[in-house]
C-alpha positions in Angstrom: 111.0 106.3 98.9 113.3 104.3 96.7 111.8 101.6 94.4 115.1 100.8 92.6 118.7 100.9 93.9 121.5 100.9 91.3 124.7 99.6 92.9 127.0 99.4 89.9 130.2 101.6 89.9 130.3 104.8 87.8 131.0 104.2 84.1 129.0 100.9 83.9 126.1 102.4 82.1 124.7 104.2 85.0 123.7 107.3 83.2 121.9 105.2 80.6 120.1 103.3 83.3 119.1 106.6 84.9 117.5 107.8 81.7 115.8 104.4 81.3 114.4 104.4 84.8 113.0 107.8 84.4 111.5 106.8 81.2 109.7 103.9 82.9 108.3 106.1 85.6 110.9 105.5 88.4 112.1 109.0 88.6 113.5 111.2 89.7 116.6 109.1 89.7 119.6 110.0 91.9 123.0 110.2 90.2 126.3 112.0 91.0 125.4 114.7 88.4 122.3 115.3 90.3 124.3 116.9 93.0 124.9 120.0 90.8 121.2 120.8 91.3 121.1 119.6 94.9 124.3 120.8 96.4 122.8 120.7 99.9 123.4 116.9 99.9 127.1 117.2 99.6 127.6 117.5 103.3 125.4 114.5 103.9 127.5 112.3 101.7 130.7 113.5 103.3 129.2 112.5 106.7 128.5 109.1 105.4 132.0 108.7 104.1 133.3 109.5 107.5 131.2 106.8 109.1 128.7 109.2 110.7 125.1 108.3 111.0 123.0 109.5 108.1 119.2 109.3 107.5 118.8 107.6 104.1 115.2 108.5 103.9 116.2 112.2 104.1 118.8 111.8 101.4 116.3 110.1 99.1 113.1 111.8 100.0 112.7 113.3 96.6 113.8 110.3 94.6 112.3 107.0 93.4 115.6 105.5 92.3 119.4 105.9 92.7 122.3 104.9 90.5 126.1 105.6 90.3 128.1 107.2 92.9 127.9 108.2 95.7 125.1 105.7 96.5 127.0 102.7 95.1 129.6 103.1 97.9 126.9 102.5 100.5 124.8 99.9 98.8 124.4 97.6 101.7 123.1 100.4 104.0 120.8 101.6 101.3 119.5 98.2 100.5 118.8 97.6 104.2 117.1 101.0 104.6 114.8 100.2 101.7 114.1 96.5 101.9 111.3 96.5 99.4 113.4 98.2 96.6 114.7 96.2 93.8 118.4 96.3 93.2 120.3 96.5 89.9 124.0 95.9 89.4 125.2 97.5 86.3 128.4 96.0 85.1 130.8 95.6 82.1 134.1 94.1 81.2 136.5 95.1 84.2 139.3 96.2 81.9 137.3 98.4 79.6 135.6 99.7 82.7 138.9 100.8 84.1 140.0 102.5 80.9 136.6 104.4 80.6 136.6 105.5 84.3 140.2 106.5 84.2 140.0 108.9 81.2 136.7 110.3 82.3 135.6 110.6 86.0 139.0 109.9 87.5 140.8 112.5 85.4 138.1 115.0 86.1 138.5 114.5 89.8 142.3 114.8 89.6 142.7 117.7 87.3 144.0 120.9 88.7 141.4 123.5 89.5 141.6 127.0 88.1 143.2 129.5 90.4 140.1 131.7 90.3 136.5 131.4 89.1 136.0 127.8 89.9 132.4 126.6 90.4 132.0 126.2 94.2 129.5 123.4 93.7 131.9 121.6 91.3 134.7 122.0 93.9 132.4 120.6 96.7 131.4 117.6 94.7 134.9 116.9 93.7 136.0 117.0 97.4 133.1 114.8 98.3 134.0 112.3 95.5 137.5 112.0 96.8 136.2 111.0 100.3 133.5 108.8 99.1 135.1 107.2 95.9 138.7 107.7 95.3 139.9 107.5 98.8 136.9 105.6 100.3 136.4 102.8 97.8 139.9 102.7 96.1 142.0 103.6 99.1 143.8 106.4 97.1 145.0 103.8 94.7 142.8 104.0 91.6 145.9 104.8 89.5 147.0 101.3 90.3 145.1 99.4 87.6 145.3 96.0 89.1 144.1 97.2 92.5 141.2 99.2 91.0 140.1 96.3 88.8 140.2 94.0 91.8 138.0 96.4 93.8 135.6 96.5 90.9 135.4 92.7 90.7 135.1 92.1 94.5 132.4 94.7 94.6 130.3 92.9 92.1 130.9 89.6 93.6 129.9 90.9 97.1 126.7 92.2 95.6 125.8 88.8 94.0 126.5 87.0 97.3 124.6 89.4 99.6 121.3 89.6 97.6 118.7 87.0 96.7 118.3 86.4 93.1 114.7 87.6 93.1 115.7 91.0 94.3 118.8 91.5 92.1 119.2 92.1 88.4 122.8 92.0 86.9 122.5 94.2 83.9 124.6 95.6 81.0 123.1 98.5 79.1 123.6 96.8 75.8 121.0 94.2 76.8 118.3 96.9 76.3 114.8 97.1 77.6 113.7 93.5 77.9 115.6 92.3 81.0 115.1 95.6 82.8 111.4 95.8 82.1 110.9 92.1 82.9 112.6 92.6 86.3 110.6 95.7 87.2 107.3 94.3 86.0 106.6 97.1 83.4 105.9 97.2 79.7 108.8 97.6 77.1 108.6 101.0 75.6 108.3 101.4 71.8 111.5 103.3 71.5 115.2 102.6 71.5 116.9 102.1 74.8 118.7 105.3 75.9 122.5 105.2 75.7 124.2 108.1 77.5 127.9 107.3 77.1 129.1 110.3 75.2 132.5 110.8 76.6 133.1 114.0 74.8 130.0 115.5 76.0 130.9 114.5 79.6 134.3 116.2 79.3 132.8 119.4 78.0 130.3 119.4 80.9 133.0 118.9 83.5 135.3 121.5 81.9 132.4 124.1 81.9 131.5 123.4 85.6 135.2 123.4 86.7 135.4 126.9 85.2 132.2 128.0 86.7 130.3 128.4 83.5 126.7 129.6 84.3 125.1 127.7 81.4 126.8 124.4 82.0 124.1 122.8 84.0 
């Protein structure tokens, strides 16, 4: 049963938020990278992308929180399915978001696959991400910077309009523990806020999974 729903696009500090939520006891937290360990979900997300009915309690039965894609695409449905859950919109400057997303998750999704030896789970997640994110959210036009930034901005505005202030926290990872813990009603940990934004490490992880490296997970 979800207690926290992260509705921000990927590359808005979602991995940092995942680590923070799990540190605060709201784990496990769902994230796109979690699908490498739970590949049975890939088919469920593809069904959702095609507009077919899905059971959100089935998808999230083993999780207390969710952030990032693919969940952010279906934020309205998930928020309705778990009406008691609090919602966090991670955000950042739209232009810097686009630069970060383009050179990380978008390039990973568009890079050619090896002719042989590709990790089948990686291939499945990548195909699903096209249906959910790159074609689903951005209409196959993420390379058009103006269009992608507009979709990012409109998404954030839609979330703010749809959810009451008492249920929604608009959050940037640089703000640290205080606003997050205050919103969730928990004590602030006596340790630095986790920052998981190492683009080099992300690239190494993706390259290893694309090539089917057994130790990449």
